[in-house]
C-alpha positions in Angstrom: 34.6 11.2 171.7 33.7 14.1 169.4 31.8 14.0 166.1 32.9 16.5 163.5 30.3 17.7 161.0 32.1 19.0 157.9 30.4 22.1 156.7 31.1 21.9 153.0 29.2 23.3 150.0 27.1 20.1 149.6 26.0 20.2 153.3 25.3 23.9 153.0 23.1 23.3 150.0 21.2 20.6 151.8 20.7 22.9 154.8 19.4 25.7 152.6 16.5 23.4 151.6 15.4 23.2 155.2 13.8 26.6 155.0 11.2 25.5 152.5 10.4 22.0 154.0 9.2 21.7 157.5 9.3 17.9 157.5 13.0 18.0 156.3 13.8 20.4 159.1 12.3 18.1 161.7 14.2 15.1 160.4 17.5 17.1 160.4 16.9 18.3 164.0 16.1 14.7 165.1 19.4 13.5 163.5 21.4 16.3 165.2 19.7 15.5 168.6 20.6 11.8 168.2 24.3 12.8 167.7 24.3 14.9 170.9 22.3 12.5 173.0 24.2 9.4 171.7 26.9 9.9 174.3 29.0 12.4 172.2 30.4 15.2 174.3 29.8 17.7 171.6 29.1 18.2 167.9 31.6 20.4 166.2 30.5 22.3 163.1 33.3 22.9 160.6 32.8 26.0 158.6 34.4 28.0 155.8 37.5 29.1 157.7 38.3 25.4 158.6 37.7 24.2 155.0 39.9 27.0 153.6 42.8 26.3 155.9 42.5 22.5 155.3 42.5 23.1 151.6 45.6 25.3 151.8 47.3 22.7 154.0 46.6 20.0 151.4 48.0 22.2 148.7 51.2 22.9 150.7 51.7 19.2 151.3 52.3 18.8 147.5 55.3 21.1 147.7 58.6 19.4 146.9 62.2 20.3 147.8 63.0 23.8 146.4 59.4 24.9 146.1 60.5 28.5 146.6 63.0 28.4 143.7 65.8 28.1 146.3 66.3 25.2 148.8 63.1 25.3 150.7 62.1 22.0 152.3 58.6 20.5 151.9 56.4 20.5 154.9 57.6 18.0 157.5 55.0 15.2 158.1 55.2 15.6 161.8 54.5 19.4 161.5 51.4 18.6 159.4 50.3 16.0 162.0 50.8 18.6 164.8 48.8 21.2 162.9 46.0 18.8 162.2 45.7 18.2 166.0 45.4 22.0 166.4 42.6 22.0 163.8 40.8 19.1 165.4 40.7 21.0 168.7 39.5 24.2 167.2 36.1 25.7 166.4 35.6 27.7 163.2 35.3 31.1 165.1 38.9 30.5 166.4 40.2 30.2 162.9 38.8 33.5 161.6 41.5 35.9 160.6 44.2 33.2 160.5 45.9 31.9 157.4 48.7 29.4 156.9 51.9 29.4 154.9 54.7 26.9 154.5 58.1 28.0 155.9 61.4 27.3 154.0 62.6 25.1 156.9 59.6 22.7 156.6 57.6 24.2 159.5 54.2 25.9 159.2 53.5 29.5 159.8 50.0 30.7 160.9 49.6 34.4 160.4 46.9 36.5 162.0 45.7 38.9 159.3 44.1 41.6 161.3 47.5 42.7 162.6 51.2 41.6 162.8 51.1 38.3 164.7 51.9 34.7 164.0 52.7 31.2 165.2 55.3 28.9 163.8 54.6 25.2 164.3 57.6 22.9 164.3 58.1 19.2 164.9 58.4 19.4 168.7 57.8 23.0 169.5 56.2 26.2 168.4 57.1 29.9 168.5 54.9 33.0 168.4 55.0 36.7 168.1 52.4 39.4 168.5 52.9 43.1 167.6 50.0 45.3 168.8 51.4 48.4 167.1 53.5 49.6 170.0 54.9 46.5 171.7 56.2 43.1 170.5 55.6 40.0 172.6 56.3 36.4 171.9 58.3 33.3 172.8 60.5 30.8 171.1 60.8 27.1 171.5 57.5 26.5 173.5 56.8 22.8 173.9 54.2 21.8 171.3 50.7 20.9 172.5 47.5 21.6 170.5 46.0 23.3 173.6 49.0 25.6 174.0 48.8 26.7 170.4 45.0 27.2 170.6 45.5 29.3 173.8 48.0 31.5 172.0 45.7 31.9 169.0 42.9 32.9 171.4 45.2 35.3 173.2 46.3 37.0 170.0 42.8 37.3 168.7 41.5 38.7 172.0 43.6 41.9 171.5 41.4 43.0 168.7 
């Protein structure tokens, strides 16, 4: 079982107070130690990249049929569920450089901003492409699993 610590602005503000208060620091460290020693496999800190992607996902879930002025479909609920599984398995550093967009067919596109690369998450599968400036690689209709998507994200980011 994992415990996620949401790193939001309120938590960041609380943590910033630690520097001036040694007693508060000791209490916070004791609390974090209890999480780790309490049988949890790991404590996962969620940072700004995670929060930004989650906020964008929430916004895109509001889109209705025709959101693009044409016939674009809203995000499919299973696609959202699949992507949330990817997020749950990620750490913030894996999300740096990635942004998400809805696709007109109801799937979700993750684009890697440092260069031309992306992953499209569907209901039962995903596709990806990666252009390193000279060569295009990728694959269509890969069976969906959060680990497979995270591995492709890592593979794409490692080319930097």
